[in-house]
Every structure is written in structure tokens, then in C-alpha cells.
C-alpha positions in Angstrom: 89.8 87.6 -15.1 92.2 89.4 -13.7 94.9 87.7 -11.5 96.0 89.2 -8.5 98.5 88.0 -5.7 97.8 89.4 -1.9 100.6 88.8 0.9 99.1 89.1 4.3 100.0 89.4 7.9 98.4 89.5 11.4 100.1 90.5 14.4 99.6 91.2 18.4 101.2 92.4 21.3 100.3 90.0 24.1 97.5 88.5 22.5 95.1 89.5 23.4 96.0 93.5 23.2 96.7 95.8 20.2 97.3 94.1 16.7 97.8 95.3 13.2 97.4 93.6 10.0 98.8 94.3 6.3 97.8 93.4 3.2 99.8 93.8 -0.2 98.5 93.4 -3.4 99.8 92.8 -6.4 98.6 93.2 -10.1 101.3 93.1 -12.6 103.1 95.7 -12.0 100.9 97.9 -9.8 101.1 97.3 -6.0 98.7 98.4 -3.0 98.9 98.3 0.6 96.0 98.1 3.2 97.0 98.3 6.4 95.2 99.0 10.3 94.9 97.9 13.6 92.4 97.1 16.6 93.1 98.2 20.1 92.0 95.0 21.9 92.5 91.8 19.5 94.2 88.4 18.9 96.7 87.2 16.2 94.2 85.1 14.7 92.0 88.0 14.5 94.6 90.2 12.8 95.5 87.6 10.3 92.0 86.9 9.0 91.6 91.0 9.0 94.5 91.1 6.9 93.0 88.6 4.3 89.4 90.3 4.9 90.8 94.1 4.4 93.0 92.7 1.0 90.0 90.9 -0.8 88.0 93.9 -0.3 90.7 96.2 -1.9 89.4 94.5 -5.0 86.9 96.8 -7.1 86.0 93.5 -9.5 86.1 89.6 -9.2 89.6 88.7 -9.7 91.5 85.0 -9.6 93.5 85.7 -6.4 96.4 84.0 -4.6 96.7 85.0 -1.2 99.8 84.1 0.5 99.7 83.7 4.4 102.2 82.7 7.2 99.0 81.8 9.2 98.4 78.4 9.4 95.2 79.1 11.0 93.6 80.8 8.1 95.5 78.7 5.0 94.7 75.4 6.7 91.0 76.2 7.3 90.9 76.1 3.5 93.2 73.8 2.5 91.9 71.5 4.7 88.2 71.8 4.3 87.9 72.9 8.1 85.6 75.6 7.1 83.1 73.6 5.0 83.1 71.5 7.7 82.5 74.7 10.4 79.9 75.7 8.4 78.3 71.8 8.2 78.4 71.6 11.9 77.0 74.6 12.5 79.5 76.6 12.8 81.3 74.1 15.4 84.3 72.7 15.3 84.9 68.6 15.5 85.2 68.4 19.1 81.7 70.1 19.0 83.1 74.0 20.4 81.8 77.3 18.8 84.2 78.3 16.2 85.8 81.4 17.0 85.8 84.5 15.7 83.3 83.1 13.4 82.1 86.7 12.1 85.3 87.1 10.6 85.3 83.8 9.3 81.8 84.5 7.9 82.6 88.0 6.3 85.9 86.3 4.8 83.3 83.7 3.0 81.7 86.0 1.6 84.2 87.7 0.1 85.7 84.5 -1.5 82.3 83.7 -2.8 83.2 87.0 -5.0 86.3 85.9 -6.1 88.2 82.8 -7.3 90.8 82.7 -4.3 93.4 80.4 -3.4 95.5 80.2 -0.3 99.1 79.3 0.1 101.0 78.9 3.0 104.7 81.0 3.1 107.1 80.5 5.9 106.8 83.7 7.9 109.6 85.2 9.4 111.7 83.7 6.8 113.4 85.1 3.2 109.8 86.3 1.6 110.1 89.8 1.0 106.6 90.4 0.7 105.3 88.4 3.6 108.6 90.4 5.5 107.1 93.9 4.5 103.5 92.8 5.9 104.7 92.1 9.2 106.7 95.1 9.5 103.6 96.8 8.4 101.1 95.2 10.8 104.0 95.9 13.8 104.2 99.2 12.9 100.0 99.8 13.1 100.6 98.6 16.8 103.0 100.6 17.4 100.8 103.7 16.2 98.4 102.3 18.6 100.7 101.9 21.2 101.9 105.2 21.4 98.6 107.2 21.5 
């Protein structure tokens, strides 16, 4: 099984407002970038979209390590929140509906096709790939704002 590394980031102006996402996929010496944005969204939706689009770019089942500065995304998997949400009919521990449920479900489907592990990285620090993703996501916002 191929081993792939994916760095992701999402950004949003005004939250909600224009948002962008980016994923950088690395396989050996090969690298691919996936970016996009939405006119009216939130930061959390863009963080999820970055991971979804990164995993969607894979053409076959892979062993994937996703590096994200989003505690929202990483903690959902690392602390088992997503499993609990599913068991509770997509409700949180305090019985409220899970936000962005359709994105979480899409992400779960993609995770079922690959062996995925999530790693939290510190945002806006010295991680080259996280910083590149942040810039790419913010560039997507600028594109939306200039139209």
C-alpha cells in the first residue's frame, strides 16, 4: 500500500464569509496541490473540505497521514468524537446536532477507502507545508473577494 502524506489547511474571512482550503499531497518525491474555496462558509467547513479534497485526489487505497492544524478535525478522530456522534445519531454529547454533518459523513466515507491517521501540527509556526497550505487557502479567499 502506498504511503502518502497530506498537509491541509482551511481559512475563512469573517467566519462566516469567503473561505479557502488547500491540501498538499506528498508521495515519495512527487507532490500535488489541491485548492478551492466557497463564497459563504466557515473556517471549520474549510478545514474539513481541505481533508476531503486531499483524500479525494487519491486514485487508489493508500496509507495516509493527514497533518492539520485544526483541533476540530484532528480531535474528532483522535478522541473518538466522530464514533460517538455516529452512535448518538449525529448528536453531540450534549444532544445537539453535529455541525457540518454532511462533510463529516463524506470524510468518513473517504477514510473507509484508505488507512488514515491524523496528526495535529501547530498552526502558523515553523512547519513549511502547513504554512504553504495556509497561504494557498488565503489566496483562494483573495480570489473570491476580488470577483
